C-alpha positions in Angstrom: -2.8 15.9 -1.6 -6.2 14.9 -0.4 -8.7 12.4 -1.6 -12.5 12.6 -1.2 -14.6 9.5 -1.3 -17.2 10.1 -4.0 -17.8 6.8 -5.7 -17.8 3.1 -4.8 -15.3 2.2 -7.5 -13.2 -0.6 -6.2 -15.6 -3.5 -6.1 -18.2 -2.1 -8.4 -19.7 -4.3 -11.1 -18.6 -3.2 -14.6 -20.0 -4.4 -17.9 -17.2 -6.9 -18.1 -17.7 -8.3 -14.6 -20.0 -11.4 -14.6 -22.9 -11.1 -12.1 -21.7 -14.3 -10.3 -18.2 -12.9 -9.8 -19.5 -9.6 -8.6 -21.8 -11.3 -6.1 -18.9 -13.5 -4.9 -16.8 -10.4 -4.2 -19.6 -8.9 -2.2 -19.9 -12.1 -0.2 -16.2 -12.0 0.4 -16.4 -8.5 1.8 -19.2 -9.4 4.2 -17.6 -12.5 5.5 -14.2 -10.7 6.0 -16.0 -8.0 7.8 -17.5 -10.3 10.3 -14.5 -12.2 11.4 -11.3 -10.1 11.0 -11.5 -7.9 14.1 -12.8 -9.9 17.1 -12.4 -7.1 19.6 -16.1 -5.9 19.5 -16.0 -3.4 16.7 -18.7 -5.2 14.7 -18.5 -2.9 11.6 -17.5 -3.8 8.1 -13.8 -4.2 7.4 -14.2 -3.6 3.7 -17.2 -1.4 3.2 -18.5 -1.2 -0.4 -19.2 2.4 0.1 -18.7 5.2 2.6 -15.8 7.4 3.6 -16.7 11.0 3.7 -14.6 14.1 3.3 -10.9 13.4 4.1 -10.0 17.1 4.3 -9.6 18.8 7.6 -7.9 21.9 8.9 -4.9 20.2 10.5 -1.1 20.4 9.8 0.0 18.4 6.7 2.6 15.7 6.6 5.7 17.3 4.9 5.9 16.8 1.2 9.5 15.7 0.3 10.8 16.6 -3.1 13.5 14.0 -3.0 11.3 11.2 -1.8 8.1 12.2 -3.6 5.9 9.2 -2.5 6.5 9.8 1.2 3.2 10.1 3.2 1.4 9.2 6.3 -0.4 5.8 6.1 -3.3 7.5 7.9 -3.8 10.0 5.2 -3.7 13.8 5.1 -5.4 16.4 7.4 -7.3 14.7 10.2 -6.7 11.2 9.1 -8.9 8.7 7.2 -12.3 8.0 8.8 -13.3 4.4 9.6 -16.7 2.8 8.8 -17.4 2.6 12.6 -17.2 6.3 13.1 -13.5 6.5 14.3 -10.5 8.1 12.8 -7.0 7.0 11.9 -4.1 8.1 14.0 -1.6 10.2 12.1 2.1 10.0 12.9 2.3 6.3 13.7 3.2 4.7 10.3 4.7 6.3 7.2 5.2 4.9 3.7 7.7 6.0 1.0 9.8 5.3 -2.0 13.5 4.8 -1.7 15.0 7.3 0.8 17.1 9.4 -1.5 16.9 12.3 0.9 18.2 15.8 0.1 19.6 17.8 3.0 16.4 19.8 3.4 14.2 16.8 3.3 16.4 15.0 5.8 15.9 17.9 8.2 12.1 17.7 7.6 12.0 13.9 8.2 14.1 14.2 11.3 11.4 16.2 13.0 8.9 13.3 12.8 10.8 11.2 15.2 10.9 8.0 13.1 12.4 5.2 15.1 12.6 2.4 12.6 12.8 2.0 8.8 11.8 -1.2 7.0 13.2 -1.6 3.5 11.2 -4.0 1.4 13.5 -4.0 -1.6 15.8 -6.8 -2.8 19.5 -6.8 -2.0 20.2 -5.7 -5.6 17.9 -2.7 -5.4 19.4 -1.7 -2.1 22.9 -1.9 -3.5 22.0 0.4 -6.4 20.3 3.0 -4.2 21.2 3.0 -0.5 18.8 4.7 2.0 19.6 7.9 3.8 18.2 7.3 7.2 16.5 9.8 9.6 18.5 10.7 12.6 18.2 8.0 15.3 16.3 5.5 13.1 17.2 1.8 12.9 17.1 0.1 9.6 15.9 -3.4 8.7 15.9 -5.0 5.3 12.9 -7.3 4.6 13.1 -8.6 1.1 9.4 -9.4 0.6 10.0 -10.8 -2.9 12.7 -13.3 -1.7 14.9 -12.7 -4.7 18.4 -11.3 -5.0 17.3 -8.5 -7.4 14.3 -7.2 -9.2 14.3 -5.5 -12.6 11.0 -5.4 -14.4 11.0 -7.1 -17.8 10.2 -5.4 -21.0 6.9 -5.8 -22.8 5.7 -5.3 -26.3 2.1 -4.3 -25.4 0.5 -2.4 -22.6 -1.8 -5.3 -22.0 1.2 -7.6 -21.2 2.6 -5.0 -18.8 -0.8 -4.8 -17.0 -1.0 -8.6 -16.8 2.5 -8.6 -15.2 1.5 -6.1 -12.6 -1.6 -8.0 -11.7 0.4 -11.2 -11.4 2.8 -9.4 -9.1 -0.1 -8.4 -6.9 -1.5 -11.9 -6.8 1.9 -13.2 -5.9 1.9 -11.0 -2.8 -0.8 -13.3 -1.5 0.3 -16.7 -2.8 4.1 -16.5 -2.8 5.9 -18.1 0.2 8.6 -15.5 0.5 6.0 -12.7 0.2 3.9 -14.2 2.9 6.8 -14.6 5.2 8.1 -11.1 4.5 4.8 -9.3 4.9 3.9 -11.3 8.0 7.2 -10.3 9.6 6.8 -6.6 8.6 3.3 -6.4 10.1 4.5 -8.1 13.3 7.4 -5.7 13.6 5.1 -2.7 13.0 2.8 -3.9 15.7 5.5 -4.5 18.3 7.9 -1.6 17.4 8.1 1.5 19.5 7.7 5.0 18.1 6.9 6.1 14.6 7.9 3.6 11.9 8.4 3.9 8.1 8.3 1.2 5.4 9.2 1.6 1.8 10.1 -0.1 -1.5 11.6 1.3 -4.6 8.8 3.5 -6.0 6.6 3.1 -2.9 3.6 2.0 -4.9 3.4 -1.8 -5.3 5.0 -3.7 -2.4 4.5 -0.6 -0.1 1.0 -0.1 -1.5 0.0 -3.6 -0.6 1.2 -3.1 3.0 -0.7 0.2 3.3 -3.9 -1.4 1.9 -3.6 -4.1 4.6 -3.1 -1.6 7.4 -6.0 0.5 6.2 -8.1 -2.7 6.1 -7.1 -3.6 9.7 -8.0 0.0 10.7 -11.5 -0.6 9.2 -11.2 2.1 6.6 -13.9 2.0 3.8 -12.8 0.1 0.7 -13.3 3.0 -1.6 -10.9 5.1 0.5 -8.4 2.3 0.5 -8.5 2.2 -3.2 -8.2 6.0 -3.5 -5.3 6.0 -1.2 -3.6 3.4 -3.3 -4.1 5.4 -6.5 -2.6 8.5 -4.9 0.8 7.1 -5.9 0.0 8.4 -9.4 -0.4 11.9 -8.0 2.7 11.8 -5.7 4.9 10.2 -8.4 3.6 12.3 -11.3 6.9 14.0 -12.0 8.8 10.7 -11.8 6.3 8.9 -14.0 6.6 11.6 -16.6 10.4 11.6 -16.4 10.6 7.8 -16.8 8.2 7.8 -19.7 10.1 10.5 -21.5 13.5 8.8 -21.0 12.0 5.5 -22.4 10.4 7.4 -25.3 13.7 9.0 -26.1 15.6 5.7 -25.9 13.1 3.3 -27.5 10.3 5.3 -29.2 6.7 6.1 -28.6 5.4 2.5 -29.0 7.7 1.0 -26.3 7.0 3.9 -24.0 3.3 3.4 -24.3 3.7 -0.4 -23.8 5.7 -0.1 -20.7 3.9 2.9 -19.1 1.7 0.6 -16.9 4.9 -0.4 -15.0 5.4 3.2 -13.8 1.9 3.7 -12.4 -0.7 2.0 -10.2 -4.2 1.0 -11.5 -7.2 0.0 -9.5 -7.1 -3.5 -11.1 -3.6 -4.1 -9.6 -4.9 -3.8 -6.0 -8.1 -5.5 -7.1 -6.1 -8.5 -8.3 -4.5 -8.8 -4.8 -7.9 -8.6 -3.0 -9.4 -11.1 -5.5 -6.5 -13.5 -4.8 -7.1 -13.2 -1.0 -10.7 -14.2 -1.6 -9.7 -17.1 -4.0 -6.9 -18.4 -1.7 -8.2 -17.8 1.8 -11.9 -16.9 1.5 -11.6 -14.0 4.0 -9.1 -11.3 4.8 -9.0 -12.6 8.3 -7.8 -16.0 7.1 -5.2 -14.4 4.9 -3.8 -12.4 7.8 -3.8 -15.3 10.3 -3.2 -18.3 8.1 -1.4 -16.7 5.1 0.8 -14.2 7.0 0.9 -16.0 10.3 -0.4 -13.1 12.4 -2.0 -13.7 15.8 -5.2 -12.0 16.7 -3.3 -10.2 19.4 -1.0 -8.7 16.7 -3.9 -7.7 14.6 -5.6 -6.0 17.6 -2.3 -4.2 18.5 -2.0 -2.9 14.9 -5.6 -1.7 15.0 -5.0 0.1 18.3 -1.9 1.8 16.9 -3.8 2.8 13.7 -7.0 4.2 15.2 -7.7 6.9 17.7 
């Protein structure tokens, strides 16, 4: 699946966004851009627009039927472009949902030479669905939520479910366990050898936040970061439909409609995380260094691994 940057949707001003809040977001993007990457790139980290065609005539990352949200962090085809005229490096980092691999998909994954797998799920989630690892890969559990188990609550309205998902995204920025977990993961990704994979349960929320941070470090335009985040709805389409149908059969149409926001991603979920970065740290640079404890050397190493 490909995405083509067409609109500047993520940080656009909608009718419901006050002018002051919109201007504050724009200032956040500019200040983040100027101080995150200190290695002479000088271009905007989170561009309000840009991107270009993401399609190119290059081999695709394999689509895995049994792990439907498996994909290359760098995108499809030639890799995502950066705002400073570079391109992301494919084959370095992969993202996924739980590794419930079929035999055929295991063989496909084995060809990618993945050296390490980082499981971001809770112990309870791991106990219910254990990973099937690629040949030769090590495995490390990094419970970024810091709880023994995670089961989403039930909701009476879709609005309540959306509010819950937005609160989860904000907690990725403010939570102590989340900051420790995400900081450790990014440090391991920077220092690890070979191709590496990280995943959560559906590969869309916890995993989606990590991917957004990596794309930010790579200097990918913001609208492309958002479109990449929303691709989980495409990759998980069958799973989303199946979960919705099961819930509809068990609890009726009203409950299925109320809880459907839990099965998908929406731009306002990722937006809530970015807004919290601005509110808590002012810039993305401060979040990465002060919030997650990353050194500038670690950020530079990640950038070098991410970009050609």
